[in-house]
N, C-alpha and C positions, 0 to 999 in steps of 0.2 A: 817909913816902916809900917806905920799903921795902915796906910793905903795899900801897901804891898801885901800885908797879912790879910787885909780884907778881901783883896782881889784873889789871893791864893785860896782863901776859904770859900769864896764864891765859886771859883773855878772847880774846886774840889767837890762842892755840893752839886754843881751842874753835871760834872763828869760822872759822879756817883749816881746821880739821878738817871742819867742817860744809860749807864751800864745796867742799873736796876730795871729800867724800862725795856732795854734790849733783851735782858734775860727773861723778863715776864712775857714779852711778846713771843720769844722763842719757845718758851714753855707752853704758852697758850696755843701756838701754831702746832707744836708737837702733840699736844693733847687732842686738838681737833683732828689731826692726822690719824691718831690712834682710834678715836671715836668713829671716824669715817671708815677706817679699815675694818673695824669690828662690824659696823652696820652693813658694809658691803658683803662681808662674809655671811651674815645672817639673812639679809634681805635680798641678796642677788646670787652670790656664788654657790652657796649650798643648795638653794632652791633650783637653780639651773642644773647643778651637778646631779641632783636626785632625779630630775626629769630626764636628763640626758642618759643616765644609767638605765632607766626604764625603757627608753626608746631603743637603746643599744640591745637590750634583751629581746624586744619585739623584732628588731631587724635580724637578729640571729635566728629567730623562728620564722623569718620571712613574712612577717606581718607588716601591714602599713600602719605605722604609729601616728600618722598625720591626718589632718582633715583639710577641707578646702579653705578654711578661714585662717589657720595659723599652723606653724610647725612647732613653735615653742610657746606654750601658754604663759610660762613664767615671764618670758621676755615681753610678750604682748601686754601683760598686765602691769608691767613696770611703768611708773609715772615718768614723764619726760625729764623731770628734775633728778630722778633716780638714775636714769640712763646716762645723764651727764657725768656721773661719778665713775662710770665704767671706762677703763683704759681703752685706747684705740685698738691695741692688738687683740683684745678680747672681742671688741665690736666686730672686727674684721672676720674673726673665726665664727662668730655667731651668724654673720651675714653669709659666709661661705656655707655653713651648715643649712641655713634656711633656703638658700638657692638650690642646693642639692636635694633637700627634703621636698621642696615643691616639685622638682623635676621627677623625683622618685614617685611621689603621689600621683602625678599625671600619668606616668608610665604604668603604674600599678592599676589605675582605673581603666586603662585601655587593655591591659593584659587579662583582667578578670573575665570579660565576655568571651575571650578566646579560650581560656581554660575551661569555662563552663561548657562551651560547645564541644570541646574534646572529651570532657568527662561524659556528657550526655550521649555523644556519638558512640563512645566505647561501651557505655552501658547498654545502648540499643543493640550493639553487636552481640553482647553476651546475655541478652535478655532471656533467651530460651534456656540458659544454664542456671538461671536464678529460681528460687523457690516461688512458684506461681501463686501460691496461697498468700504468701507474705507480701508480695510486691504487685498485686493486682490493682487495677484502677488508679486512683489518686496516690496510692502508696508508692507507685513507681516514680511519680514526680517528686514526692517527698524524699525518696531515696536519692534522687539526683541532687536535690538541694542539700541534703545532709552530707553527701560525699564532698561537695564543693566547700561548704561551710566548715566541715571538720578537717579537711585535708588540703586546702588550698596552699598553705605554706609548705607542706610536704612535697606537693607536686612541683612547686616552683624550685625547691631546693634539690629535687630529684632523689630524695631519700625520705624514708619514714622517720620522723623525728621522735625518737623513743622517749626523750625527756618532756615532750609536749603532752599535756593532759587532754587527750581526745575525748569528746563527748561519746563517741562510738568507737571502741577499740577495733583494730583491723579484723579480728576474728569474729566480730559481731555485726559490723556494719553491712557486710554482704553475706546473705545466706543462700547457698547454692542448693540446687536439687540433688537428691540422692544419686550417687554414681558419677557426678561431675568431677572432673579433675582440676577444675579452675580453683584458684585461691585469690585472696585479696592482693597478695604480692604480685601475682601474674597480671591481674587487672591493672595494678599500680604501674608496673613496668610498661604495659601497653600504652597507657596514657602519657607517661613520660617520654616514650619513644616518639609518639605522635606530636609532641611539643617541640622536638629538637630543632625543627626548621622554621619555627614561628619567630619572626623578627622581633616582635614586641616582647616575647618571653626571654629571648636572648639578651635584649637590651635591658630588661628588668633585672636579670641576674647580674649583668655587668654593673649597672647603676647601684645595685644594692651593695656590691663589694666596695665600690668607690665611696659610698655614703658611710659604710662602717668605718673606713679609714678616717674620714673626716670626723665622725663621731668620737672615735678613740683619741684623735688629736685634741678636740675640744674638751673631752673628759679629762685628759691628762693635764691640760692647761689649767682647768678649774681646780683640779686636785692640788696642783702646785701652789696656786694662789691661796687656797684655804690653809694648806700646811704652813706657808710662809707667814700668814697673819697670825696663826695660832702660836707659832714659835717665836716670832719677833715681838709681837705686841701682847697677846693675851696671856702667855705663860708668865710674863712679868707681873701680871695683876694678881696672881695667886699668892696668898700668904699662908704659910704653914704655921 
């Protein structure tokens, strides 16, 4: 009996110890999972989300939000160890966005010289209708540059973007001679009409629409991840 009691006690101690160890390991694993989820939200998801939101706004205005080096600075700056924490479904979406972003950037770069040529050609056509004192000499070249820099996105989208903050409002960027019936809107329509058959411009518009869809997909995915972490993990940490 003494041996039996001793063995029973020993087994009880071992089983109890194993249960305690198992519980502690589970709690530690769960705590690490919570910590990583919060770190992912703070260090990856929210930063990516904010950058994507801004790029979405730029695309809506028909700007090129990318550069030759990177499409997503937040992702580029992430350390390799940080990227390992990112789920594969998000990595695939980021790669999809980056591929589309690079393609858009390349098309945009090719489209710009075409747009500049059409702007300059149309300005030359109406040159006699402009205020000669205001646009003489180098001022005419400055006007060409200002029209492109101020309204490139508008020409690409084929409408004057009223929500855009233009450095030169439509009623001020072109000053016509007295008696001229021309307006900036008429000039704008002429440039847009001349762009209709340009293959690079048509492709740019198509690619921009495709990229906006990918952007919205990535934006929604990140938003869902952030909300999930906030509700499942962080809301439980709050004590009232």
